[in-house]
N, C-alpha and C positions, 0 to 999 in steps of 0.2 A: 627645876629652875636654878640658874646660876646665881652667885652672890650679888652681882651688879643689879640684876632685875629685882632681887628681894629688897635691896637698899632703896631703889627708886620707888618701889611700891610703898615702903614705910614712910618715905619723905612725902609722897603724895597724900597718904592718909593723915599724916601729921599736919600738913598745911591745910587740908580740908577741915580738920577739926578746929584748928586755930581760927580759920575764917568763920566758921559757924559761931564760935565763942564771941568773936568781935562783933558779929551781926547782932547777936542777942544783947550785948552791952550797949552798943551804940544806939540801937533803936532805929526809928524811921528817919530821924533827922540826919543821921550820918550815912544814909544808904548809898549815896553816890560815891562817897570815898571808899566805902567798903567794896563796892562793885568794881571799882578800878583796881583795888588791890587783888581782888579775886582774879580778874583777868590777867594781871601781871604775874600772879603766882601760877596760873594755868599755863601761860606761855613759857614761863621758866621750866615748869615741869615737863612740858612737851619737848623743849629743847633737850632736857636731860634724857628723856626717853629715846629721842632720835639718835643722840650720841651713843647711848648704850647699845641700841640695836645695830648701829653702824659698826661699833667695836666688835660686837658678837659675830656679825656677818663676815667682817674682815678676818677674824680668827678662824672661823670655819673654812673660809676660802684658802687661807694659807695652809691649814692642816691637810685639806684635800689635795692641794697642789703638791705638798711634800710627799704624800702617799703615792700619787701618780708618778712623780719623778722617780721614787725609789723602785717602783715596779718596772718602769721602763728601763732603768739602768740594769736591773737584774735580768730582764729578758734580753737586752742587748748583749750583756756579758755571756749568757748561755748560747745565743746565736753565734757570737764570735767564736766561742769554743768549738761548736759544731763545724763551722766553716773551716777552722784550722785543721780539725780531724779529717774532714773530707779532702782537703787539699793535700794532707800528708798521705792519705790512702791513694789518691790519684797519682801522686809522685811515685809511690812504691809500685803501683801497677804499671806505670809507664816504664819504670826502670826494669821490671821483670820482663815486660814485652820486648824491650830492646835486647836484653840478654838472650831471650828465647829466639828471637829473630837471628841474632848472631850465631847461636848454636846451630840452628837449622841450616843456615847458610854454610857453616863449616862442615856439617854432616853431609850435606848435598855435594859439597866440593870433594870431600874424601870419597864418597860413593862414586862420583863420576870418575875420579882418578883411578880407583880400584877397578871399576868396570872396564875402563880403557886398558888398564894393565892386563886384566884377564882376557879380554878380547885379543890383545896383541900376542899374548903367550899361547892361547889355545886356538887361535884363528877362528873362533866362534863368536857369533853375536850374543847379546845378553838373552834374547828370547830362545835361541838355540841351546845355550848352556842351561837355561832354566828348564827347558823341556827334557833335556838329557838327564838332568839331576832328578827331576820328578819321576821319570821312567825307571831310573835305577832304584830310587827310594821305594817306588811302588812294587817292583819285583822283589826287593829285599824284604819289605814288610809282608808281602803275600806269602813268601816262603817261610818266614819266621812265624807268621800267624798260623799257617797250616800245620807247621811242625808243633807249635805250642798247643793248638787245638787237638791234634792227634795224640800228643802225650797226655794231655789232661783227660781226654776221652778214655784213653786206655786205663789210666789210673782210676778214674771215677768208675769205669765199667767193671774193673777188677774188684774194687771195693764193694760196689753196689751189687754185683753178681753174687758175691759171697753172702752178703747180708740178705739179699732177696731170696736166695736159695734156702737159707736157714729159715726165714720167716714163712715162705711158701710151703716148704717141706713140713714144718711144724704144724701148719694149718691143715694141709691136705691129708696128712696121715691120721688126723683126728676126725676126718669127715667120713662117715659111713652112709653114703647116699646110694640109692638104687640107680641102676642104669636104665632110666625111664625114657622110652620112645614110644610114640603112639602113631597109629596109621590113620588114614582118612576114611576107612570103611569099617563098619560094625556088622557082625553076623548075628542074626537073631534066629534062634532055633524054634521051630514050630512043632506043636504036638502031632500034626499030621499034614499031609499035602492038601487035604481039603480046606485047611485054614487059608491057603493062598487065594482060593476063590473068594472067600468071605472078605479078605483084606482088599482084593481088587474091587469087589462089588459089582453091581449091575452097571454094565457099560463103563466100568472103570471109575465110578463116581467116588467110591471110598478111597481108593489110592490117590486120586486127584485131590481130595479134601485133605488127606494126610500130608501130601507133599506141599500143598498150599499153606497149611497151618504151621508146619514145622520148618519149611525151607530146605528140605533135603530131597535127595533122589532115592526112591525105593526100587531096587533091582530084583525082580522076580524072574528067576531062570529055571533051568531044569535040575538044579541042585536039590536033592530030596530033603524035605522037612527043614528048609531054611530060606531066608531072604536076606538081602544085603541092604544096609542103610549107608549111603554115600554122601559125604559132605566134608569140606575143608574146615568147617566150623564145628569143633567138638561139642560146643554147647547145644547147637541145634541137633547134632547127631544123638546126643544123650537124651534130649527131649523126645525125639522121635522113637528111640529105643524104649524108653519108659512108657510112652504113650501106647505103643504096640503091645507091650507086656500087659498093661492095665486093660486094654481093650480085649485081649485074648482071655484074660481072667474073667472079665465081665461078660463077654460073649455077645455084646451089642455093637455091631459095626454099622454106624449111621453117621452121616456128615455132621449132624448136630451134636451127637455124642462124642465124635472125634474132637470137635472144637472145645467142648467142655473138658474133656480129658487133657488136652494140650494145655489149657489154661491152668488146670489143677496141678499138672506136672511142673509147669514153669514156676508156680508159686512155691511148690515144695523144693524145687531146685534153688530158688533164691534163699530160702531158709537154710538149706544145707551149705550154700556158699558162705553166708554169714557165720555159720557155726564152724566151718573149716578155717576161715580167716581168724576167728577168735581163738581157736586152738593153737594156731601158729603164733599169734600174739602172746598168748599165755606161755607157750614154750620158750619164746625169746625174751620174756620179761619186758614186754612193751605195753605201756599203759597210756591212757588219755588220748587215744586216737579218734579222730572224727568219724562218726558213723558212715558218712558217705565214702570216706577213704577206705574204711573196713570193707564195705560192700564191693567197691571197685577192686580192691585187692583180692577178695574171694573169687571174683569172676575170672581171675587169671587161671584158676583150676581148669577152665574149659577153653584155654587158648594154648597154642603150640608155636614154637619157633624151631624150624628144622626138625620137627618131630619131638622136641623137648617140651615137657609140660612147664608152662611159665610159672605157676605157683610153686612147684617143686624147685624150679630154678631160683626163684626169688628167696625161698627159705635157705637154699644151699648157699647163695651169695651172702645172705645175712650172717650165716654161721662162719663162713670163711672170713668175712670182714671183721667180725668180732674177735676171732682168734688172732688175726694179724694185728689188730689194734692192741690186743693184750701184749703181743710180742714187742711191739714198737712203743708201748706206753702212751698210746693215744686214747681218745675218748671212745670207749667201747659202745656206749649207748647210741651215740651219734652215728658211728659206723654201721652198727646193726640196723638201725632204723633206715638209714639211707640205702643199705643193701637190700632190705626187704621191699622197699617201695620203688626201687630204681626202674622197674619195668611196668609200673602201674598205668602209665600212659598208653600201653598197648591196647587196653580195653577201650580207650577213647579214640584210637587212631582211625577207626572206620567212620566215626561220626563227625570228626573235626579235622581241620587242616593243620598240618605241621607234623614234625617228627614226634615219636612217642616219648623221647626224653624231655623235650620242651613241654609237651602236653602234660606229662606226669608232674613236672616241676610246677606248672601253673595250677594244677589241681591241688598239689600239696600246699602251695602258698595260700590258695583259697581256703583250705581247711585248717589253716593256722599252724602248719608245721614250722619248725625252727628254720631260719634262713640258711644255716649250714646244711641241713637235710635237703632243703629245696635245691641248693647248689649242687650237692652230690648227685641228686636225681638228674638234673639237667646237664651235668658235665660228664656223665659216664660214657658218652659217645662223642665227646668233644663239641657238642652244640653250645655249651657255655664254658667259660674259663674257670677251672677249679680254683677255689679260694682257700681251701683247707686241705691238710694232708689226708683227712678222712675221705674227702672226695676222690683222691687218687686211689685209696684203698677200695672204694666201691667199684671204680673202673677196673682195677686189677681183679677183684673178686668176680666180677661179671665175666671177664675173659677166662679166668681159671675154670669157672663152672661150665661155660659154654664150650671150652676147648678140651676138656678131659675126655679120654676115650669112652665111647659109648653114650655120651651125653646127647648127641644129636644124630639124626638120620639124614643122610644126604644121598641124593640120586647119583648113581654111578656115572651117568653121562655128564651131569653138572660137575661132578668131582674131577673127572678127567679133563673137562674143558677148562676148569679153573687152574689146574696144573699147567696145561699148555699155555694159558694166558700169562701165567707167571714167567715161564721160560721165554715167551715171545717179548714181553716187556723188557727183560734184561738184554735180549739179543739185539734190540734196536739202538743201544748205546755204542758209540764208536770205541774201538779197542777191545770189545768183548768177543772172546773166541767161542765159548760155549756156556750154556746155563742149564742147571739141573734142579728140578723141584724135588726135595727130599722130605722125609718124615711126614708123609701125608699132607704136603704143602705147607708145613710149619717152617721149613728152611729152604732158602734159595741159594744154591752154590753157584757162583759165577767165576769162570776162568777167563782171565784177560791176557792179552799179548804183552809180554814184558818189554818188547822193543818199542811199542807205541805209547804205553802209559808208564809214568814213574809212580813212586809211592804216594806223593802228594795228590796226583791226579786220581789215583785209585780211591783215595779217601772221598774225593768229591763225587766220583761215579757211583760208589756204593750208597752215598747219601741220596743222590738224585734218583737211583733206582727205588730206594725205599719210599721216597716221596711220591714217585710215579705210581707205585703199587697202592699206596694209601688213597690216591685220587681215583684210580680207574678200576680197581678190583674189590669186590665185596668178599669178605672172609671173616670167620670167627677167630677171636683171640688175636695173636700177633704172628708176624712172619719175620724170621731172621734172615738177613741178607749177608751172606759170607762171600766176600770177594777175595780171590786167590791170584797172586802175581808170582810167577816162578821163573827163574832163570836157570838154564841147564847148559853146562859146558862139557862137551864130550871129546875126548882124544883117544887115539888107539896107539898102543905100543907094539911095533912089529919087529 
């Protein structure tokens, strides 16, 4: 409460007390006089209260009005400052726009004047001059780029060849691999010619059961004391060979016994496959490989590529990759693991769609192999983009193992046909005079007409021939395209 209200309350209490005191002293006889005084005092007190309340309300109103006026003046000042800043910015923008328009107009005027001068001097229109300039620039850039590419390729090839020869020679000279090739026919020796009749059985039921259970062809001819087992699948051929040996040792040739023996031999072969794969893993110091991947790897023992045993090839590639990784200071374990598993998809290629490189990569990823190993498997034939240097090593190791002399068996007719196809591809390019396949198809020597092709065009032709060979011809390893351009000037002194 404010002081005015407190004083009014005290005055009212005092007057009320005085009034009660007078009432008691006057008694009943003076009641009317006292009542009049009470009324008078009450009216005076009410007037005082009204005046005090009015004064208080007036003070509050003035204080509120002062606060509102101060806030309005502050906001008005801030708004005025912002309006002035905006006006200044608008003026600056307008000034810049005027200067920019003037500069553009001046530039356009200069350009038009220069264009007119050029057209007058050269007698060419602007479009014709632009086209001529672009053609000259394109010709110059093409020549410079081809010359630069040629020089850089020569320098890089010289340096890379020296380094690659050192690395490859160091790896190859340490490899002591057998020259393994296998045929598609196995010869089984018989104790006597009487055994042929028992193998054939009554009305041929035994031989039909054998062929049906093993998936091979049994050839019984006039060759004494021997029969032939024919199949392109080495696994089936081995099952049939062991089945026949077990049946001849047992002496019981019956369709039921044949099926039991085939089942037993297949189970035994699966165990040997796992054991063979485990030996190679131990030899290469590879651990923690998924059992499914080990079993698939082992079955490569009974698969061939151009007569080359796939498991022996995988082991050889792993050794080559490991040695080259050591020479180049790369990750040996990753290179060896990728080299060993690079052809594992060949076991799956008959059952699933897709190339063996992609199938092998998918299987390795499923079995938890490192992503870099997965990439090395999928990229060794270009099905995936190599993301590590070890992936390039696996591709190189595969080519070295497949391309070394004696590694693969190739039919003579197919071999001659491949050489002719190489020469034919090169002969289709303009400017080519003759082409010769050399070094068992590892090199293609191309002779061109020096009057029709210059050095820059020869570079493009050699590159195009290489790309055409990659697309159209199947071959192991790599083929070197050597293009020769020669000019001869002959004069006679008489």
